[in-house]
LUMZA-174241 format. One record per residue (C-alpha): y, z, x. Coordinates in steps of 0.2 Angstrom, whole numbers, plus 5000, padded with zeros to 4 digits. Layout:
N
YZX...
//
This chain:
722
584955576052584555656069584555556085582655586088582255536070583155366072582355346089580655366081581055246067581655116080580055136090578955126074579954966069579654886086577754936086577654856068578454696075577254686090575754706078575254886084574554976069575355156070574255226057572355206055570855286047569355336058567455326054567555496046568855446034570255546042571955466043572655456061574255416069574555346086575655456097577355396103576855396121575455276117576555166108577755156122576355126135575654986124577354906121577654906140575954816143576454686130578054656139579154746127579854896136580355046125580755186137582655196132583755156117584355006126582654936130582154976112583554866105583254726118581454716114581754726095582954586096581754476105580354506093581554476078581954306085580154266084580254226065578554196056578254016054578153946036576553906027576353786012575253805997574253675988574653585972576553605975576553795975576953905990575754035995577054155997576354226013577754146025579654146025580553976025580453876041582153906049582853736057583153836073581353876074581053686077581353616094582653486099582353356112580553336119579953516118578653526105578053716105578353756087576853746076576953756057575353796048575053736030573653676019573353496016574253426001575453575999577253596003578253686017579853776013581353736025582953836026584153696029585953656025585653516014584353386008584053316026582853166029581253206037579853096045577953146048577053046062575253066057573753076069573052916062574652816065575352816048577152876045577752976030579552976026580453086014581953196011581953386009581853415990582253565979583653685974584853755988584053885999582353825993582153646001580353586003579453446011577753376005576353396017575153246021573453266012572453216028572153366040572753356058574053396070575553286064577253266072578753326060580553276063581953356052583553276057583553296076582353446076580453426078578853526077576953506076576353516058574553586058573853526041572353626038570853596026570553736014568853776022567653736036566253616034564753696026562953676031562653566016564053456023563253446040561453436036560753296026559553316012557953416018556453486009556953656016558553756019559153746036558453846050558553856069558253946085559254066095559054066114559754146129560154006141559654106157557954156150557353976149556053896160555653706163554153656173554553476171554453396189556053296185557253436182556253606185557253776184557453876200557554056195558454046178558753926164560053796164560753656153559253546158558053676151559153686136559053506133557153506134557153646121558353556110557253406109555753516105556653616092557353456083555553386082554953546074556253526060557553646067559353596063560253706075559953786092561153936095561453986113562254126122563954106129564053976143565854016148566454006166565954156177566454196195565654076207566054186222565354346213563654296205563254476203564454476188563354386176563654466159563954306148565154416137566354456151566854286157568154226169568754096157568254036140569053866143567653806155565853816159564653926170564453806185562753876189562153816172562453636178560853536178561253406192559653316190560053266172561753186178561353126196559453086194557953186200557853106217559653166222559153346218557453326227558353266242559553416241558153546239556853486250556953626262557253756248555553736239554853906245556454006240556453916223554653946220554854136223556354146211555454046198553954156199554854316194554954386176556754446180558254336185558954386202560654316198561454346215560154246224559754116211561554076207561954066226560553946228561153836214562953836221562253786238561353636230562853586221563853586237562653476246562653356231564553356232564553326251563353176247564453106233565052966244563352896245562952916226562752756215564452676211564152716193564052906197565652896208566552806194566152926181566653076191568252986197568752956179568353146175569453196190570853086185570853156168570753336174571953446164573253566173572153716166570553646174571553626191572153806189570353866186569653766201571053836212570654016206568853986211569353916228570454066231569054186227567854096238569154106252569354286249567454316249567254226266568554346273567554496266569054546256568854666241567954596226568954486215570454476227571554326222573454306225574554306210574754146200575854036210576453936195576053756192576953686207576053816218574353766210574653586215575153636232573653746235572553606228573253476241573053606255571253646250570753476243568953476247568553656240569553626225568753466221567053546223567453666209568053526198566453426202565353576197566253576180565953396178564053416181564053566169565053476155563953316157562253416156562853526142563453366132561653296135560853446129561853436112561453256111559653286114559553396099560553286088559453136093557953236089558453266071559553416071560953406058562053536068561453536086562053666098562953816091564053886105564554066106566354116109566454286118567754416110568754406126568954366145568854476160570554546164570454476182569754306177570554136179571054116161572154276161572754236179573454066174574154116157574554306158575854296145574654246131573554396134573554586133574154616151573154756159572454816142570654796137569854786119568454896112568155016098568955186092567855346093566455346080564855446076563855346089565255336102566355496101567355446116567655266110567255106119568154986131567254826133568054786149568854616143570554576136571054456122572554366115574254456113574554446095576454436096576354286108575154186097576554116085577854116099576753996109576153886094574353976095574053876111572853996119571854016103571753836100571253796118569853916117569253856101569253676106568353716122566953806113566753656101566853516114564953496116564253586101564053566082564453746078565253896085564854076083566454186085565854356092566654506084567554406071568354566065569554526080570454396070571154526059571254676071570654736088570654906096571654896112571555026126573155036137573055026156572155176164571955266147570355326139569655216125570055356112571855336117572155166110572755086094572354936083573254776085573554666070573254486071573854346059572154316050572854186038573454076052571954096063570754056049571653906044571753846062569853876063569553776048570653636055569653636072567953646063568553496052569053396068567453426077566353416061565653586065564953746057565853916061564854076060565754246061564854396069565454526056564254666059564854846060566354926050567154776042568954786036569154786017569254606010568754516026567054456021567854376006569154296016567854226028566854156013568454076006568753986022566953926023566454036038564654106037564554286040562954366048561554466040560254546050558554616044558754786051560454816042559954736025559554906016559954965999560455145997559655245984560555285968561255465964559655495954558655455970559455565982557755615991557255435993557555326008558555166009557355026006557454846013558354726002557354585995557854426003558354345987559754475986560454426004562054326004562054136002563654136013562854206028561854166043560154256041559354326056557854446059558854526074560054486088560154496107560854676106559554746095557654766096556554616094555354616079553854666089554854786099555554876084553854886076553054966092554655076095555054996111556955036108556555216106555555216122557155146130558255276122557055416129557155336146559055306147559855426136558755576137558055566119556655696119555855846110556255866092557455716092556155596099554855656087556055636072556555466078554755406079554355486062555855396055555255226062553555256054554355286037555355126040553855026045553055076029554555026019554654856027552854836024553054866006554554746006553454616014552154636001553354625986554054465994552254395994552254356012550754476016549254536006549154716000548454836012548854976024550254966037549554866052549554926069550154756076551854696071551754566057553054456066552654296056552754386040554454456045555054286049554554216033555354366024557054326032556754146029556754176011558554226011559654106002560754106017561353936022560653946039559254056046559054076065557554146074557754216091556554136104555954306109555254326091554454156091553454216106553154396099554054476114554354666114555954676125557654636120558854536131560254666131560454856128562254896124563055036133562054996149562354906165561054926178559955046169559154906159558954726165560254656153560354466153558954446166557354436156556454266157555254176145553554176152553254006143554153846145554953836128554953646128553053666126553153776111552053666101550653706113550753896110549753936094550554106091552354026092551853886081551154006068552854086067553753926066552553876051553054046043554854006045554653836037553653916023555054036020556453906020555653786007556653765992555853875978
//
């Protein structure tokens, strides 16, 4: 074999071990191959240099040592998806990084030199003793039937045994008997208003306004309130406010903290007495001025922090307990925030932060800048407390699920989560999408995600930390772009989006761990699976109890071969999936009213130069689609027969979607109020006021709005059991 061929094979082998998909099929069905140069760049970014034969050998050896963990099956049968657990994969002494993933009641194969004794210390305090059983080279141990993270000891070796349920809790598990199928509301946190004198908003919505909406929604019969991501942003850079490009998914956006809900309204009134005029101006606007509003909230939080010593003893005690229990990750995030604030005060370039100094360096910085670091921990405490109150408000008002949090697909490459744990992430790489019909140059979303080859090597620590953070104060979690649990398009540093490659992720392990976390938190999991879904993924999600997502605009039935000249009609709601979240639209798509009145086409004409024949064709197509949807509404008996109306039949469309057998239906707050504008237009930054639109009404007073209540009644009617 020629030397170049051997080198090519070695490069392909290393790429395979690292999870890089060398071959892929594009949107047009054409088979593609990633170039060797791209493979080398990506491997270098993953910490696996491959520029020389020696580097190739060293990197391949390192990857081969990261043997896959074993996995057990149910009913005493192996799933066949994992190799036996090698005893040297388990750790000796106090280290406990190895994570063995299996299903409850199954077995784990262990490659051992004999029938060694083992012990499993279960989370509930019980202990299971046994001895490896089976023929030579196929020794097994029996997994506890109770899910949890249990401690396994085999001889002198140890690991964590992640015993997973077969599926996540279902809506039926979480919601008690109802005269209707479950429904809820979807809201953008920043869009909310609250005019209550005790905790009014000041230019944007916060967790206090969210709590007020949760109480109202629960009293109206809603079982869930789905919210936009509440991840930590950049306090020193409030101009970076896209909730899907966070600094960290482990912590919360500090400016969403509702201090009045935690400290009492008097404390906030005293801290804002001289700011009333500025607050009134910000609150009067229909668009959020994030730079001013967030800076104002942080100013108030700093005043409250300064006054902590004068706060009631109970408040001081609660914060002291939180501060005492602060994790190393929270301390690192607070140090990162403090460093950015220090850099901003010196007018240094945006986002300037020294390299991560290690755990000792973090503690040293925290000691040297104790007050500033403590402020950022205090802000997280206020945010956590007020988010917890919002979730509890919904639950106490009758919601079966409560808040459904949103987990963004990734984090900013220069955010605190990557800064403090760089090895767990795709260093310097961003994730996005390959070229397709709509985006011929491909997409880079400006965020990064987990490094797949490091997940098993680190016991899935980064993934589990992120899941647990999302579920800490919620009854459910929506995983944005859940396709990323099986593969993600990664773009190397400095490259165009088209010059990337797919990275494979250990889907089976991630779904089992998701089911375990959902079980531990008694939570619903929703996967956003819109777009080009890899074959078999929807079936896997359903098998593990995750709800998919179905949206009215995409629920179309293509004409048969005999009906080539006919258009794709809207699918009757009875044929929608029972294993999905049903929605009329999403934050990235036109509202019901906006679609009907072609507001999205108006924006395309303004932003992307749609004009002339193309614009005429787009509006003619929409007219045809309106007629098709009107016909579908008539056939579903949610409207009377008649001509297509000029005004959007929003209530009828909500009732139509409500008739879906989907386990849960969510209605965006914008649709309840019949709004035309959508929260976000993908592919834009400043051209459209993304994430800046506010509700004109106070959603906590929704029952006082006749139009909104008419639409709520339509949802209730649609969700009644037939």
